[in-house]
C-alpha positions as CSV (number, residue, x, y, z in Angstrom):
1,M,8.5,-10.0,1.2
2,N,10.5,-7.7,3.7
3,L,9.5,-3.8,3.5
4,N,11.3,-2.9,6.9
5,T,13.1,0.5,6.5
6,T,15.7,-0.3,8.9
7,A,18.3,-3.7,9.2
8,S,18.4,-5.1,12.6
9,T,22.0,-6.4,11.8
10,A,23.1,-3.2,10.5
11,P,26.0,-1.3,12.4
12,A,25.1,1.9,13.8
13,A,25.5,5.0,11.5
14,T,28.2,7.1,12.5
15,S,29.7,10.0,11.0
16,A,32.5,7.9,9.3
17,R,30.3,7.2,6.7
18,T,31.1,10.9,5.3
19,V,34.2,10.8,3.1
20,P,36.9,12.2,5.3
21,P,38.0,16.0,4.4
22,G,40.6,16.3,2.1
23,R,40.1,12.5,0.7
24,R,38.1,11.5,-2.2
25,G,35.6,8.5,-2.3
26,T,35.1,6.5,-5.5
27,A,31.6,6.1,-6.5
28,L,30.5,3.5,-8.8
29,V,27.4,4.2,-10.9
30,V,25.7,1.2,-12.4
31,G,23.6,1.9,-15.0
32,A,25.7,4.8,-16.0
33,H,23.7,5.9,-19.1
34,G,20.3,5.7,-17.9
35,V,18.0,8.7,-17.0
36,I,19.1,8.3,-13.3
37,G,22.7,7.2,-13.6
38,A,23.6,9.8,-16.3
39,E,22.5,12.6,-13.7
40,L,24.3,10.8,-10.9
41,V,27.5,11.0,-13.0
42,R,27.0,14.5,-13.7
43,H,26.3,15.6,-10.1
44,L,29.2,13.3,-8.7
45,R,31.6,14.9,-11.0
46,E,30.6,18.4,-9.8
47,R,31.5,17.5,-6.3
48,A,35.1,17.7,-5.0
49,D,34.8,14.5,-3.0
50,F,34.3,11.7,-5.5
51,D,35.9,10.2,-8.2
52,V,33.4,8.1,-10.9
53,V,33.7,4.7,-12.3
54,G,30.6,4.4,-14.7
55,L,29.4,0.9,-15.3
56,S,27.1,-0.1,-18.1
57,R,27.1,-2.8,-20.9
58,R,28.3,-0.3,-23.7
59,G,30.9,1.3,-21.4
60,G,32.1,5.1,-22.5
61,Q,35.1,7.4,-23.2
62,D,37.1,8.0,-20.1
63,E,37.4,11.7,-18.9
64,P,39.3,13.1,-16.1
65,G,37.6,12.0,-12.9
66,L,35.6,9.5,-14.8
67,R,36.3,5.9,-15.7
68,H,33.9,3.6,-17.7
69,L,33.7,-0.2,-17.3
70,A,31.7,-2.6,-19.8
71,V,30.0,-5.4,-18.7
72,D,27.2,-7.8,-18.8
73,L,25.9,-7.5,-15.1
74,L,23.7,-10.8,-15.8
75,D,27.4,-12.5,-16.3
76,A,28.7,-13.1,-12.7
77,A,32.0,-14.2,-13.6
78,A,32.6,-11.3,-15.9
79,T,31.0,-8.8,-13.4
80,T,33.7,-10.2,-10.7
81,R,36.4,-9.5,-13.4
82,A,35.5,-6.1,-14.0
83,L,34.9,-5.0,-10.7
84,A,38.1,-6.7,-9.3
85,R,39.5,-3.8,-11.3
86,V,38.4,-0.9,-8.9
87,P,39.1,-2.2,-5.6
88,E,39.2,1.4,-4.5
89,V,35.1,1.7,-4.8
90,T,33.8,3.1,-1.5
91,H,30.2,3.8,-2.6
92,V,27.8,2.0,-5.0
93,F,25.0,3.5,-6.6
94,H,22.7,0.8,-8.4
95,A,20.7,2.4,-11.0
96,A,20.7,-0.4,-13.6
97,F,17.5,-1.6,-15.1
98,Q,16.7,-4.3,-17.4
99,D,13.1,-4.3,-19.1
100,R,11.1,-7.5,-19.7
101,P,7.2,-7.6,-21.0
102,T,5.6,-9.0,-17.6
103,W,6.0,-7.7,-14.0
104,A,7.0,-11.6,-13.1
105,E,10.0,-11.5,-15.7
106,L,11.3,-8.3,-14.4
107,V,12.4,-10.1,-11.3
108,E,15.1,-12.4,-12.4
109,P,17.4,-10.2,-14.3
110,N,17.1,-7.2,-12.1
111,L,17.5,-9.3,-8.9
112,T,20.7,-11.1,-10.6
113,M,22.4,-7.6,-11.7
114,L,22.3,-6.4,-8.1
115,R,23.4,-9.5,-6.5
116,N,26.4,-9.7,-8.9
117,V,27.2,-6.3,-8.6
118,V,27.1,-6.1,-4.8
119,T,28.8,-9.6,-4.2
120,A,31.5,-8.5,-6.3
121,V,32.3,-5.3,-4.9
122,D,31.9,-6.6,-1.4
123,A,34.9,-8.9,-2.1
124,A,37.0,-6.6,-3.9
125,A,36.5,-3.3,-2.2
126,T,38.0,-3.2,1.6
127,G,36.9,0.2,2.1
128,L,33.1,0.1,0.7
129,Q,31.0,2.2,2.7
130,H,27.7,2.3,1.1
131,V,25.4,0.8,-1.4
132,G,22.6,2.8,-2.6
133,L,19.4,1.3,-4.4
134,M,17.1,2.9,-6.6
135,Q,13.5,1.7,-6.6
136,G,10.3,3.5,-7.1
137,Y,6.8,3.6,-6.4
138,K,6.3,-0.1,-7.6
139,V,7.0,-1.1,-3.9
140,Y,3.5,0.3,-3.1
141,G,1.6,-1.2,-5.8
142,A,1.3,1.8,-7.9
143,H,1.9,-0.1,-11.0
144,L,-1.2,-2.5,-10.3
145,G,-4.0,0.0,-9.8
146,P,-5.2,2.6,-7.3
147,F,-2.6,2.3,-4.1
148,Q,-2.9,4.1,-0.8
149,T,-1.8,7.8,-1.0
150,P,0.1,9.4,-0.2
151,A,2.1,6.1,0.1
152,R,4.9,6.1,3.2
153,E,7.9,4.1,3.6
154,D,6.5,1.8,6.1
155,D,3.2,0.9,4.3
156,P,2.5,-2.8,4.2
157,G,3.6,-4.6,1.0
158,H,1.7,-6.5,-1.6
159,L,2.0,-10.0,-3.4
160,P,4.8,-10.6,-5.5
161,P,6.2,-10.6,-8.0
162,E,8.0,-7.1,-7.5
163,F,11.7,-6.7,-8.2
164,N,12.1,-3.4,-6.1
165,V,10.9,-5.3,-3.1
166,A,13.1,-8.5,-3.9
167,Q,16.3,-6.2,-4.6
168,Q,15.7,-4.7,-1.1
169,D,15.7,-8.1,0.7
170,V,18.8,-9.3,-1.3
171,L,20.5,-6.0,-0.3
172,Q,20.0,-6.4,3.3
173,E,20.7,-9.7,3.3
174,L,24.1,-9.4,1.7
175,Q,24.6,-6.6,4.0
176,R,24.1,-8.5,7.0
177,D,27.4,-8.5,9.4
178,R,29.2,-6.1,7.1
179,S,30.2,-2.5,8.0
180,W,28.8,-0.9,5.1
181,T,25.2,0.7,5.0
182,W,22.7,0.7,2.2
183,S,19.9,3.2,1.4
184,A,16.9,2.7,-1.1
185,L,15.5,5.9,-3.0
186,R,12.1,5.7,-3.9
187,P,11.4,8.4,-6.8
188,S,8.2,9.0,-8.7
189,V,8.5,9.2,-12.4
190,V,12.2,10.5,-13.2
191,C,12.7,13.4,-15.4
192,G,15.9,14.0,-17.4
193,T,17.5,13.9,-20.7
194,A,19.3,10.7,-21.1
195,L,18.7,9.0,-24.4
196,G,17.8,5.3,-25.6
197,N,15.8,4.9,-22.1
198,P,13.0,2.7,-21.9
199,M,11.5,5.3,-19.2
200,N,12.0,8.8,-20.3
201,L,8.9,10.7,-20.0
202,V,10.4,14.4,-21.0
203,L,11.2,13.0,-24.1
204,V,8.1,11.1,-24.8
205,L,6.3,14.6,-24.4
206,A,8.8,16.6,-26.4
207,V,9.0,14.3,-29.5
208,Y,5.0,13.7,-29.3
209,A,4.4,17.6,-29.5
210,A,7.3,18.1,-32.5
211,L,5.6,15.8,-34.4
212,C,2.0,17.5,-33.8
213,K,3.6,20.6,-34.9
214,E,5.3,19.2,-38.0
215,L,1.9,17.4,-39.1
216,G,-0.2,20.5,-38.1
217,V,-2.3,18.6,-35.6
218,P,-3.0,19.9,-31.9
219,F,-1.1,18.6,-29.0
220,R,-3.8,16.4,-27.2
221,F,-3.5,14.6,-23.9
222,P,-3.4,10.9,-25.1
223,G,-4.5,9.1,-21.9
224,R,-7.5,7.5,-20.2
225,P,-10.2,10.6,-19.4
226,G,-9.8,10.2,-15.7
227,A,-6.2,10.5,-15.9
228,Y,-6.2,14.0,-17.1
229,D,-7.6,14.9,-13.7
230,T,-5.8,13.1,-11.1
231,L,-3.1,14.4,-8.9
232,L,0.4,13.2,-9.6
233,E,4.2,14.2,-8.9
234,V,7.5,13.6,-10.7
235,T,10.9,13.5,-9.6
236,D,13.7,15.4,-11.5
237,A,16.8,13.6,-11.9
238,G,19.0,15.9,-10.7
239,L,17.2,16.3,-7.5
240,L,17.2,12.4,-7.3
241,A,20.9,12.5,-7.7
242,R,21.3,14.9,-5.0
243,A,19.0,12.8,-2.5
244,T,20.9,9.5,-3.1
245,V,24.2,11.2,-2.5
246,W,23.1,12.6,0.9
247,A,21.5,9.3,1.8
248,A,24.9,7.7,0.8
249,T,27.0,10.0,3.0
250,D,24.9,11.2,5.8
251,P,24.4,9.1,8.9
252,A,21.0,9.9,9.1
253,G,20.4,8.0,5.6
254,A,22.1,4.9,6.5
255,N,19.8,1.5,6.4
256,Q,16.7,3.7,5.5
257,A,14.3,3.7,2.3
258,F,13.2,7.4,1.2
259,N,10.5,8.6,-1.0
260,V,11.9,11.3,-3.5
261,A,9.9,13.9,-5.5
262,N,9.8,17.3,-6.3
263,G,7.6,18.7,-3.6
264,D,4.8,20.1,-5.6
265,L,1.8,18.3,-7.2
266,F,0.0,18.6,-10.3
267,R,-2.9,17.5,-12.9
268,W,-2.2,17.3,-16.4
269,N,-5.2,19.4,-17.0
270,R,-3.2,22.2,-15.8
271,M,0.3,21.2,-16.7
272,W,-0.7,20.4,-20.6
273,P,-1.5,23.7,-21.7
274,V,1.9,24.6,-20.0
275,L,3.8,22.2,-22.1
276,A,2.2,23.1,-25.2
277,E,3.2,26.7,-24.8
278,L,6.8,25.5,-24.1
279,F,6.8,23.3,-27.2
280,E,5.1,26.2,-29.2
281,V,2.1,23.9,-30.5
282,P,-2.0,24.5,-30.0
283,V,-3.4,22.4,-27.4
284,A,-7.0,20.9,-28.3
285,A,-9.2,18.6,-25.9
286,P,-7.8,15.2,-24.6
287,L,-8.2,12.1,-26.9
288,A,-7.8,8.6,-25.7
289,M,-5.2,6.9,-27.9
290,S,-2.3,4.3,-27.7
291,L,1.2,6.4,-28.6
292,V,2.5,2.9,-29.3
293,E,0.1,2.6,-32.2
294,V,-0.3,6.1,-33.6
295,M,3.5,6.5,-33.6
296,A,4.4,3.3,-35.3
297,D,4.7,4.8,-38.6
298,E,6.0,8.2,-38.0
299,E,9.6,7.6,-38.1
300,P,10.0,9.1,-41.5
301,V,8.3,11.9,-40.0
302,W,10.7,12.7,-37.3
303,E,14.0,12.0,-40.0
304,R,12.3,15.0,-41.7
305,I,12.2,17.2,-38.8
306,K,15.8,16.1,-37.8
307,A,16.9,16.9,-41.0
308,R,15.1,20.4,-41.4
309,H,16.5,21.4,-37.8
310,G,20.0,19.9,-38.2
311,L,19.2,18.0,-35.0
312,A,21.6,15.1,-33.5
313,D,21.3,11.9,-35.5
314,V,19.7,9.9,-32.9
315,P,17.3,7.2,-34.3
316,F,13.9,7.5,-33.5
317,S,14.0,4.5,-31.5
318,A,16.4,6.2,-28.9
319,V,14.6,9.6,-28.4
320,S,11.2,8.3,-27.0
321,S,9.6,5.2,-25.1
322,W,6.0,5.3,-26.3
323,G,4.8,2.4,-24.2
324,F,6.1,4.1,-21.0
325,G,4.1,7.0,-21.9
326,D,1.0,5.2,-22.4
327,G,1.8,3.7,-19.0
328,V,2.1,7.2,-17.5
329,F,-0.9,8.6,-19.1
330,S,-3.2,5.6,-17.9
331,W,-3.1,6.4,-14.0
332,D,-6.6,7.6,-13.4
333,Y,-5.7,7.4,-9.9
334,D,-3.6,9.8,-7.6
335,F,0.1,8.9,-7.9
336,L,1.9,10.6,-5.0
337,A,3.9,9.7,-1.9
338,D,4.9,11.2,1.5
339,G,8.3,12.7,1.1
340,S,8.4,14.3,4.7
341,K,10.7,11.3,6.1
342,A,13.7,12.4,4.2
343,R,12.9,16.3,5.1
344,R,12.8,15.0,8.7
345,A,16.3,13.4,8.4
346,G,17.7,16.5,6.7
347,F,17.4,16.6,3.1
348,H,15.2,19.7,2.0
349,D,15.8,20.0,-1.6
350,H,12.9,20.5,-3.9
351,V,12.4,21.3,-7.3
352,E,9.3,23.4,-9.1
353,T,8.1,20.7,-11.8
354,E,7.1,23.6,-14.3
355,E,10.6,25.1,-14.1
356,M,11.7,21.8,-14.3
357,F,10.1,20.8,-17.5
358,K,11.5,24.3,-19.0
359,V,15.0,23.4,-17.9
360,L,15.0,20.1,-19.2
361,V,13.3,21.0,-22.6
362,R,16.0,23.7,-22.8
363,R,18.9,21.2,-22.3
364,L,17.2,19.1,-25.0
365,R,17.1,21.8,-27.4
366,E,20.8,22.9,-26.6
367,D,21.8,19.1,-27.3
368,R,20.1,19.4,-30.9
369,I,18.0,16.2,-29.7
370,I,14.5,18.2,-30.4
371,P,13.9,21.3,-32.3
């Protein structure tokens, strides 16, 4: 279990990692429809130096500067065939994730997907410059219980199984003796607007609030009592996209892991009333309850909300992830990391969390996902 943030066999980082002026690189975004991947695609398309290839299981509609490939990444042969069609790839951003019921079961599929992608791209793309990996605070054991905070990139590891750690080990091994470099980005809870994702906190909050409003009940914090008062941070998906591309193109990001969060801290006891005002629903005292259980029979209510407000025809299962919400609202311990390493290396962007929630909710409303 190797948590080193540098690879001794890696080539020295040079300015050659940056896409040369006047030339366009080709970014392969793996997991292009997720909360992280969708925002990465959005950000890369706004830049002038990248064409984008989105890789996912269901594919998508090609647009100028954006191609989609559909492939089951657990199928090594199919992945090799698909990626042989894009030998022009210069940068890989791996944001794919497959959920499983237990921590141990997460390792095999997520490790296999990464290995299949990197092996196939490494064989086909002679101009490959960088592979960026998405991780998270699970590296520090945050999913298991109270962990050392603020967590730092060189903190000691913990007993496996943990797929983020295993992925970094595999990535460093695959990079051995290669000219390309790697980076690992470690965000907190990522907040974005992608649908059908098992980890979307903003949609959990928005749909929960809409249901409370429809049913005439107050918006109560549903987590453990202690979780209402602990310190935590989140990561805006747009901020993460910018940090990811920075680490992939700036020499200071080569062969390093970086914590990435908005830059401010909050407690739910202060944020919850702000959210209630944003969603225009009354707030009341916390009440511990499982969202998985209480939302099990609320689909008809959501369908009623959709019809009344003319919302997009998105199924109830795709607009929220109640199990993830239960997990986040159960953290009765501080949940934060030290982000100073990225700042020392040159990435200084930050996001105000209250403003982030306002922007993302506005975007969901503009897209007719929530009322």
